[in-house]
C-alpha positions as CSV (number, residue, x, y, z in Angstrom):
1,M,114.2,92.4,202.2
2,S,115.9,89.0,202.5
3,F,114.1,86.5,204.9
4,D,115.3,83.6,207.0
5,Y,112.5,81.3,205.8
6,D,109.6,81.2,203.4
7,A,107.2,80.5,206.1
8,I,107.2,80.4,209.7
9,I,104.4,78.4,211.6
10,I,103.7,79.4,215.2
11,G,102.7,76.0,216.9
12,S,103.3,72.4,215.9
13,G,99.8,71.1,216.1
14,M,97.7,69.3,213.4
15,G,96.9,72.4,211.3
16,G,100.4,73.6,211.6
17,L,102.2,70.5,210.7
18,A,99.6,69.9,207.7
19,T,100.3,73.5,206.2
20,G,104.1,72.9,206.7
21,S,104.1,69.6,205.0
22,L,102.1,70.7,202.0
23,L,104.1,74.0,201.4
24,A,107.2,72.1,201.8
25,Q,106.4,69.2,199.3
26,L,104.4,71.0,196.8
27,K,106.1,74.6,196.7
28,G,109.6,73.7,198.1
29,F,109.1,76.1,200.9
30,K,111.7,76.2,203.6
31,V,109.4,76.2,206.6
32,L,110.2,77.0,210.4
33,V,108.0,75.4,212.9
34,L,108.2,77.1,216.4
35,E,106.5,75.1,219.2
36,K,106.5,76.5,223.0
37,H,106.0,72.9,224.4
38,F,108.9,70.6,224.8
39,K,107.2,68.1,222.4
40,V,106.1,68.6,218.9
41,G,102.6,67.8,217.8
42,G,100.1,69.9,220.0
43,F,97.0,67.9,220.8
44,T,98.5,65.0,218.9
45,H,101.7,64.5,221.1
46,T,101.9,61.8,223.7
47,F,103.6,61.4,227.0
48,S,104.8,58.6,229.2
49,R,104.4,57.6,232.9
50,H,105.5,54.6,234.5
51,G,105.9,52.6,231.3
52,Y,102.4,53.8,230.3
53,K,102.0,55.9,227.0
54,F,99.0,58.2,226.6
55,D,97.6,60.1,223.8
56,V,96.5,63.8,224.7
57,G,93.9,64.6,222.3
58,V,93.4,61.9,219.6
59,H,90.8,59.5,220.5
60,Y,89.2,58.6,217.0
61,V,88.9,60.0,213.6
62,G,86.4,59.6,210.9
63,E,86.6,59.4,207.1
64,M,89.8,57.3,207.0
65,Q,88.6,54.4,205.0
66,P,90.7,53.5,202.1
67,G,90.2,55.7,199.1
68,S,88.4,58.5,200.7
69,R,89.3,62.1,200.2
70,S,90.4,62.5,203.8
71,Q,92.8,59.3,203.6
72,K,94.4,60.4,200.3
73,L,94.9,63.9,201.9
74,F,96.5,62.5,205.0
75,D,98.5,60.1,203.1
76,L,100.0,63.2,201.2
77,V,100.7,65.2,204.1
78,S,102.3,62.3,205.9
79,G,104.2,60.7,203.3
80,A,101.7,57.8,203.7
81,A,103.6,56.9,206.9
82,V,100.5,56.8,209.4
83,E,98.4,53.7,209.5
84,W,94.8,54.3,210.3
85,A,93.3,51.2,212.0
86,P,89.5,50.8,212.0
87,M,87.8,50.7,215.3
88,P,85.2,48.0,216.2
89,D,82.0,48.2,214.2
90,I,80.3,49.7,217.3
91,Y,82.6,52.8,217.6
92,D,80.4,54.8,220.3
93,K,78.2,53.6,222.9
94,F,75.7,56.5,224.3
95,V,75.1,55.3,227.8
96,Y,71.9,57.0,229.6
97,P,70.4,55.9,233.0
98,D,67.9,53.8,231.6
99,F,69.1,52.5,228.1
100,T,72.2,52.4,225.8
101,V,72.4,53.2,222.0
102,C,75.1,51.8,219.8
103,A,76.6,53.8,216.9
104,S,77.6,51.5,214.2
105,S,80.0,52.0,211.3
106,N,77.3,51.2,208.9
107,R,75.0,54.2,208.4
108,A,71.9,52.0,207.7
109,V,72.3,50.0,210.8
110,Y,72.6,53.0,212.9
111,I,69.6,54.6,211.4
112,N,67.5,51.3,211.9
113,E,68.5,51.2,215.5
114,L,67.2,54.7,215.9
115,V,64.1,53.9,214.1
116,N,63.4,50.7,215.9
117,R,63.9,52.4,219.1
118,F,62.1,55.5,218.3
119,P,59.4,54.3,215.7
120,H,57.2,57.2,216.1
121,E,59.9,59.6,214.9
122,K,60.7,57.6,211.8
123,S,60.1,60.2,209.3
124,A,61.9,62.9,211.4
125,I,64.9,60.7,211.8
126,H,65.3,60.0,208.0
127,K,64.8,63.8,207.3
128,Y,67.5,64.5,210.0
129,F,70.1,62.4,208.2
130,K,69.4,64.2,204.9
131,D,69.7,67.5,206.6
132,I,73.0,66.8,208.3
133,D,74.4,65.7,204.9
134,A,73.0,68.9,203.2
135,V,74.7,71.2,206.0
136,N,77.9,69.2,205.7
137,L,78.0,69.9,201.9
138,A,77.0,73.3,202.3
139,I,80.0,74.0,204.8
140,Q,82.4,72.5,202.2
141,T,80.8,74.8,199.6
142,K,81.3,77.7,201.9
143,T,84.8,76.8,202.6
144,T,86.0,76.0,199.0
145,A,84.3,79.4,197.9
146,S,86.5,81.2,200.5
147,L,89.4,80.7,198.4
148,L,87.8,82.0,195.3
149,P,88.0,85.8,194.2
150,G,85.2,87.7,195.7
151,V,83.3,88.1,192.4
152,L,83.1,84.3,192.2
153,A,82.6,83.5,195.8
154,A,79.6,86.0,196.1
155,P,77.2,84.0,194.0
156,V,78.3,80.7,195.4
157,N,77.5,81.8,198.9
158,A,74.3,83.4,197.9
159,F,72.9,80.2,196.4
160,N,74.0,78.1,199.5
161,S,70.7,77.7,200.9
162,A,71.4,74.8,203.3
163,F,74.0,77.0,204.9
164,N,72.1,80.1,205.0
165,K,68.9,78.4,206.4
166,L,70.3,75.5,208.8
167,A,74.1,75.9,209.6
168,I,73.4,79.1,211.3
169,I,70.6,78.1,213.6
170,S,71.2,76.5,216.9
171,T,71.3,72.7,217.4
172,A,68.4,73.0,219.9
173,D,66.1,74.9,217.6
174,Y,66.6,72.4,214.9
175,L,66.0,69.6,217.1
176,N,62.8,71.2,218.8
177,A,61.5,72.0,215.4
178,N,61.6,68.5,214.0
179,F,61.5,66.1,216.9
180,Q,58.9,65.5,219.8
181,D,60.9,62.8,221.8
182,N,63.3,64.4,224.4
183,K,65.2,61.1,224.8
184,L,65.7,61.0,220.8
185,K,66.8,64.6,221.0
186,A,69.4,63.8,223.5
187,V,70.8,60.7,221.8
188,L,71.2,62.6,218.6
189,V,73.5,65.1,220.4
190,S,75.3,62.5,222.5
191,Q,78.7,63.4,221.0
192,W,78.3,67.2,221.9
193,G,81.6,66.9,223.9
194,D,83.3,66.4,220.7
195,Y,82.8,70.1,220.1
196,G,82.2,71.5,223.6
197,L,78.8,73.3,223.4
198,P,75.4,71.9,224.5
199,P,72.3,72.1,222.0
200,S,71.2,75.5,223.1
201,L,74.7,77.0,222.3
202,S,76.0,75.2,219.4
203,S,75.5,75.9,215.5
204,F,73.7,73.0,213.7
205,A,76.7,73.5,211.5
206,I,79.2,72.0,213.8
207,H,76.9,69.3,215.1
208,S,76.3,68.2,211.5
209,L,80.0,68.3,210.6
210,I,80.8,66.0,213.7
211,A,77.5,63.7,213.3
212,T,78.3,63.0,209.7
213,H,82.2,62.7,210.0
214,F,81.6,59.2,211.8
215,L,78.9,57.8,209.8
216,N,81.3,55.5,207.8
217,G,83.0,54.4,211.1
218,A,85.9,55.7,213.3
219,F,89.7,55.1,212.9
220,Y,92.8,55.4,215.3
221,P,96.6,55.7,214.2
222,T,98.4,52.7,214.8
223,G,101.4,53.3,217.1
224,S,99.4,56.1,218.7
225,A,99.1,59.8,217.7
226,E,102.8,60.5,218.1
227,T,103.2,58.7,214.6
228,I,101.7,61.9,213.0
229,A,104.5,64.3,214.0
230,Q,107.0,61.6,213.5
231,A,105.9,61.3,210.0
232,I,105.6,64.9,208.9
233,V,108.4,66.6,210.8
234,P,111.1,64.7,208.5
235,I,109.3,66.0,205.4
236,I,109.3,69.6,206.5
237,K,113.1,69.3,207.4
238,G,113.8,67.4,204.0
239,A,112.9,70.6,202.1
240,G,115.4,72.6,204.3
241,G,113.0,73.6,207.0
242,D,113.4,73.5,210.9
243,V,111.1,72.5,213.8
244,L,112.2,73.8,217.0
245,V,110.7,73.0,220.5
246,N,110.9,75.1,223.6
247,H,110.5,78.2,221.3
248,G,107.7,80.4,222.6
249,V,106.7,83.0,220.3
250,E,105.9,86.3,222.0
251,E,105.1,88.6,219.2
252,I,104.7,88.7,215.6
253,L,106.6,91.3,213.7
254,V,104.4,93.7,211.4
255,K,106.2,96.3,209.1
256,N,104.2,98.6,207.1
257,G,101.0,96.6,207.7
258,T,102.7,93.3,206.5
259,A,103.9,90.4,208.9
260,C,107.3,89.7,208.4
261,G,108.7,87.6,211.3
262,V,108.4,86.6,214.9
263,T,110.4,87.2,218.3
264,G,110.2,85.1,221.2
265,K,112.4,83.2,223.8
266,D,113.8,79.8,224.0
267,Q,114.1,77.3,227.0
268,S,117.2,79.3,228.3
269,G,115.5,82.6,228.0
270,T,117.5,83.7,225.1
271,T,115.7,86.0,222.8
272,F,115.2,84.8,219.2
273,R,114.2,86.6,216.0
274,F,113.3,84.9,212.7
275,T,111.8,86.3,209.5
276,A,109.7,84.9,206.6
277,R,107.5,85.9,203.7
278,H,104.7,84.2,205.4
279,I,103.6,84.0,208.9
280,I,101.2,81.3,209.9
281,S,99.7,81.0,213.3
282,N,98.4,77.8,214.6
283,A,98.2,79.3,218.3
284,G,94.4,79.9,217.8
285,I,92.7,82.9,216.7
286,Y,92.3,84.6,220.2
287,P,96.1,84.3,221.1
288,T,97.0,85.5,217.6
289,F,94.9,88.6,217.7
290,Q,95.1,89.4,221.4
291,K,98.4,88.4,222.5
292,L,100.8,88.0,219.7
293,L,100.2,91.2,217.5
294,P,101.5,94.6,218.2
295,E,99.0,96.8,220.0
296,N,97.8,98.7,217.1
297,Y,97.0,95.4,215.3
298,K,95.1,93.6,218.0
299,L,91.6,92.7,217.0
300,A,88.5,91.8,219.1
301,V,87.4,88.2,218.6
302,P,83.8,87.0,219.3
303,G,82.9,84.2,221.2
304,F,85.5,84.1,224.0
305,T,83.3,84.7,226.9
306,E,83.1,82.9,230.4
307,E,79.7,81.7,229.3
308,L,81.3,79.8,226.6
309,D,84.6,78.5,227.9
310,A,85.1,74.7,227.3
311,S,88.2,73.2,228.5
312,S,88.7,69.6,229.9
313,I,89.5,67.5,232.8
314,S,91.2,64.2,231.7
315,I,92.4,61.3,233.8
316,Y,95.0,59.1,232.1
317,I,94.7,55.6,233.4
318,G,97.1,52.6,233.2
319,F,95.7,49.2,233.9
320,K,96.9,46.1,235.6
321,R,95.1,43.8,233.3
322,S,93.1,44.0,230.1
323,P,89.8,46.0,230.1
324,K,88.5,43.4,227.8
325,E,88.0,41.5,231.2
326,L,84.9,43.8,231.5
327,G,83.8,43.5,227.9
328,F,85.3,46.5,226.5
329,Q,86.5,46.0,222.9
330,G,87.9,49.4,222.0
331,E,84.7,51.4,221.5
332,N,84.2,54.7,223.3
333,H,81.6,55.3,225.9
334,W,79.6,58.4,226.3
335,L,78.2,58.2,230.0
336,H,75.4,60.7,230.3
337,S,73.8,61.6,233.7
338,S,70.7,62.9,232.3
339,Y,68.9,63.6,228.7
340,D,69.6,67.5,229.5
341,H,73.0,68.2,227.8
342,D,72.8,72.0,228.8
343,A,72.5,70.9,232.4
344,E,75.4,68.7,231.9
345,Y,77.3,71.7,230.3
346,A,76.3,73.8,233.3
347,A,78.0,71.2,235.8
348,R,81.5,72.1,234.3
349,N,81.3,75.0,236.9
350,N,80.4,72.8,239.9
351,P,83.1,73.5,242.4
352,E,82.7,70.1,243.8
353,G,83.8,68.9,240.3
354,K,80.9,66.4,240.0
355,P,80.7,65.9,236.2
356,G,77.6,65.9,234.0
357,F,78.9,63.5,231.6
358,A,82.2,61.4,231.1
359,Y,83.8,60.1,227.9
360,L,85.7,56.9,228.3
361,S,88.2,55.7,225.7
362,F,90.8,52.9,225.5
363,A,93.7,53.9,223.3
364,S,95.4,50.3,223.9
365,L,92.4,48.3,222.5
366,K,92.5,50.6,219.5
367,D,96.4,50.2,219.0
368,R,97.8,46.8,218.0
369,L,101.4,48.2,218.7
370,A,100.4,49.2,222.5
371,E,102.6,47.7,224.9
372,K,100.4,48.4,228.0
373,H,96.7,48.9,228.6
374,T,95.6,52.5,229.1
375,A,92.4,54.5,228.9
376,Q,91.4,58.1,229.2
377,V,88.3,59.7,230.9
378,I,87.3,63.1,230.0
379,T,84.7,65.7,231.0
380,I,84.1,69.2,229.9
381,A,85.3,71.7,232.3
382,S,85.4,75.5,233.1
383,A,88.5,77.5,234.1
384,A,86.4,79.3,236.8
385,P,86.9,76.6,239.7
386,F,90.7,76.9,239.1
387,K,91.1,80.6,239.2
388,Q,92.7,80.6,242.6
389,W,95.8,78.7,241.0
390,Q,95.8,80.6,238.0
391,N,99.4,82.1,238.5
392,T,101.0,78.9,239.6
393,A,103.3,76.8,237.6
394,W,102.8,73.4,236.4
395,K,103.8,70.7,238.8
396,K,104.1,73.5,241.5
397,R,100.6,74.5,242.3
398,G,100.5,73.5,245.9
399,S,98.8,70.9,248.2
400,E,95.2,72.1,247.9
401,Y,95.4,72.0,244.3
402,E,96.6,68.3,244.4
403,Q,93.7,67.6,246.9
404,Y,91.2,69.1,244.6
405,K,92.6,66.9,241.9
406,E,92.2,64.0,243.8
407,R,88.5,64.7,244.5
408,L,87.9,65.3,240.7
409,T,89.5,61.8,240.1
410,E,87.3,60.2,242.6
411,N,84.2,61.6,241.1
412,L,85.0,60.7,237.6
413,L,86.1,57.0,238.6
414,A,82.8,56.9,240.7
415,M,80.8,57.5,237.6
416,I,82.7,55.0,235.6
417,E,82.3,52.3,238.4
418,S,78.5,52.9,238.8
419,R,78.1,52.0,235.1
420,Y,80.8,49.3,234.8
421,A,81.4,47.6,238.3
422,G,85.0,46.2,238.7
423,F,86.5,49.1,236.7
424,R,88.4,50.4,239.6
425,D,90.1,47.0,240.3
426,L,91.7,47.2,237.1
427,V,93.3,50.6,237.6
428,D,97.1,50.7,238.5
429,Y,98.0,54.2,237.7
430,C,96.0,57.6,237.5
431,E,97.1,61.0,236.4
432,L,94.6,64.1,236.0
433,S,95.0,67.1,234.0
434,T,92.9,70.3,234.4
435,P,92.3,73.4,232.4
436,L,95.4,75.0,233.9
437,T,97.5,72.1,232.4
438,V,96.0,72.7,228.8
439,E,96.7,76.6,229.0
440,S,100.3,75.9,230.4
441,F,101.2,74.0,227.3
442,T,98.9,75.5,224.6
443,G,98.7,79.3,225.6
444,H,94.8,78.9,225.1
445,P,92.9,81.2,227.4
446,G,91.4,79.3,230.2
447,G,92.6,75.9,228.8
448,R,90.0,76.1,225.9
449,I,90.3,73.0,223.8
450,Y,88.2,73.9,220.9
451,G,89.3,77.3,220.0
452,Q,86.6,79.9,219.0
453,P,83.4,78.4,220.0
454,M,81.1,77.5,217.0
455,T,77.9,79.3,218.1
456,P,75.1,80.2,215.4
457,Q,76.5,83.8,215.7
458,V,80.2,82.8,215.1
459,V,79.4,80.4,212.3
460,A,77.1,83.2,210.6
461,S,80.1,85.6,210.7
462,R,83.0,83.3,209.9
463,S,84.8,84.0,206.6
464,F,86.2,80.4,206.6
465,K,89.3,82.1,205.2
466,P,92.9,81.7,206.4
467,D,93.7,85.4,205.7
468,T,93.7,87.8,208.5
469,H,93.6,91.7,208.7
470,V,97.3,91.8,208.5
471,K,98.9,91.0,205.2
472,N,100.9,87.9,204.9
473,L,99.6,86.6,208.3
474,Y,97.5,83.5,207.9
475,L,95.6,81.3,210.4
476,T,95.7,77.4,210.4
477,G,94.0,74.9,212.4
478,T,90.6,74.6,213.9
479,D,89.7,78.3,213.8
480,I,89.4,78.3,209.9
481,L,87.0,75.5,210.0
482,A,86.1,73.4,212.8
483,P,87.6,71.7,215.9
484,G,89.0,68.2,216.3
485,V,91.9,66.4,214.5
486,M,90.1,66.6,210.9
487,G,88.8,70.1,211.5
488,A,92.3,71.2,212.3
489,F,93.9,69.1,209.5
490,M,91.5,70.6,207.0
491,G,92.2,74.0,208.2
492,G,95.8,73.3,207.5
493,V,95.0,72.3,203.9
494,F,93.0,75.4,203.2
495,C,95.7,77.5,204.6
496,A,98.4,76.0,202.4
497,A,96.1,76.1,199.4
498,R,95.5,79.8,200.0
499,I,99.3,80.5,200.1
500,M,99.8,78.5,197.1
501,G,97.6,80.8,194.9
502,A,94.5,80.5,192.9
503,F,95.1,76.8,191.9
504,G,96.3,75.7,195.3
505,L,93.6,73.5,196.2
506,A,93.1,72.0,192.9
507,E,97.0,71.2,193.1
508,I,96.8,69.7,196.6
509,M,93.9,67.4,195.6
510,T,95.8,66.4,192.4
511,A,98.9,65.4,194.5
512,A,96.7,63.5,196.9
513,S,95.2,61.5,194.1
514,S,98.9,60.5,192.9
515,S,99.7,56.9,193.1
516,R,102.9,58.1,194.9
517,Y,100.8,58.0,198.0
518,S,98.9,54.6,197.8
519,P,97.4,52.7,200.5
520,A,99.6,49.7,199.7
521,K,102.7,51.7,200.3
522,Q,101.5,53.0,203.6
523,V,100.8,49.5,204.8
524,T,104.2,48.2,203.5
525,E,106.0,51.0,205.4
526,V,104.1,50.6,208.7
527,D,104.3,46.9,208.9
528,Q,108.1,47.0,208.9
529,R,107.6,47.8,212.7
530,V,107.4,44.8,214.9
531,P,104.0,44.5,216.7
532,Q,104.2,44.4,220.4
533,K,100.6,43.1,221.1
534,V,99.2,43.4,224.6
535,N,96.9,40.6,226.1
């Protein structure tokens, strides 16, 4: 059978672009990327309103310090065309009703702050940091083993004690077994919004991945997240591939148990059909297995229940003046209403839209090329309060929906104002998105932003393999490894490695270490752009 392409990738998010770039560069694959949205990038895309540019899903990324494995891999994937600028030393502030804890880019400084604030838990704090390191390494070992033949993977997994003992318990179980102070327990999981599950529901594995990810500081792409797709798309096209927007895949073609193509419709409603030797889905495990496969190949996916749905409500804010007037320097703020994160999670179903917590992030203060000052306020949300508008179209959901959005906006702004007086006086423009917005553009059920929920049960059963039950159909992105930008990125790396063969990962790592993708080259190329600083 002759094919139109070597590989077809469904979805242009971080995982799909990473896989496509690696296959194009290292194997010369002719890759087709199909995106249902009218912009490339998935959660890395941006949009503009009234002269303000907003990032949708990239707020900060860890492990991008020069010389790190992640930085070298990203330079390989992007052709070293994305500059990662460090955020302030204090990159996160955990704001509670009666105190604030600052997360420093210096691991020792952060540990000392915790010890000084909670001296009675000193030994438990030091043990905690050793444990999250151990779990992080255990997950890397488990993921790498997934690329090995079964005869080699089995003993590696059998002796992976940190994974078998710690990764598959709940975060709450770990905290309750090791700490006495409830405030300290809350502080340690202040970033739970980064993976969308509170301590009682999340696996200690996902908490450990996120917690260790930022211990060396946080970074943000200069020029905004749109520079990621701008860097990668030409690489894919340069190898003879294509990247098409407004092309929504409706079905994966399967012949004799082997995936061989896709069909769908473009913006005009015209049906398209493309074939390839490898079909790679970045659409998410649930949409792939439940919506895109033919009926006799559909497969149930654990974890997708109403109890575990986690989408987002986001306010995109444009400012009249610099938020530095109020003392903000570019750090993120996690504003928590209490020390009970499970109660905060339950608040996502509140029909009045009163948030349990809010996350405040200033893109313009992180980006020296930003032309206007912006911020984003986010809280976890459920699809349940929005079900009455489920079958309406974007921008056409009616006046009641718009009124509800105004109430949600007011609630979130009031929460910010209660902590930082004068914030609202700086606001020039606001636009709010809901789980319906997320679902419209991603196809994720209920607007889920994190893929398969990383519960202890899911982690215990997850293979960490890109392979599926259909031959030549692979997954990429967050549902291989973990949510977030780097979770999706590494999912893309592992998917490409699997398709490349037994030595695929070694080939990728060798290429990433090449001087061809040096930090010096990266800075030289990026600095050719003229900075447009904001005041």
